[in-house]
C-alpha positions, 0 to 999 in steps of 0.5 A, a space after each residue: 474502572 470506577 471508584 466509590 466512596 463505600 460506608 460500613 454500618 459502623 460509619 467507617 468511610 473507605 474508597 474501593 475500586 470496581 470495574 463497573 457499577 454492577 460489580 460493586 452490587 454483585 460483590 456486596 451482595 455476596 459480602 465481598 466488600 469489607 470495611 478495611 477498618 472493622 471488617 464489616 460487610 454491611 456497606 452501601 455506597 457513600 454520597 460522592 461529589 462529582 469529580 470534573 477534571 481535565 483528562 490530563 489531571 485525571 490521568 495523573 490522579 488515576 496513576 497516583 490512585 493506583 500507586 497507592 492501592 498497590 502500595 496498600 495491597 503490598 502492606 497488606 500481603 506482607 501483614 498476612 505473610 507475617 500473621 501466617 509466618 509468626 501465629 498459629 492458625 485456629 480456624 473457625 475456632 478463633 473466637 473459642 481460642 481467644 476466649 481460652 487465652 483471655 481467661 487463662 484456660 490455656 497458654 498465651 500464644 499468638 492465633 489467627 482464624 476466623 469469626 463470624 460478626 456475632 462471635 466478634 461482638 461477643 469477644 468486644 463485649 467480653 474485653 477480648 483483645 483482637 484485630 480484625 484484618 482484611 485478608 488479601 488473596 496471595 499473589 500466587 493464587 
């Protein structure tokens, strides 16, 4: 496994683990690497300082990083479950439905779905409140 510092086009920096450098390149081309802050898939490797450490310290650091990653994935999985249990899925009609709710054209309710990057930008420009959440795969997949 290899860890990279990744930076999105909105200048958010985050860490991501990959089996190797080629895996990052493949996932990046497929837009499968998304910023956990804004959901942006226009990402690059950030400059990183080399990490020189003893093998014992490396094992401890890797173990802690693995624990933190598992904890984060667990929290994201719980967030997904709460959203799916308590919100209405509107699929690729998310932008349209969010706009209708924002402008009072339909009843206010909690929804979730998908929006393209341009749709999300338009919603932001219009002042429509929404959040972009990294959608982790279900554990049972």
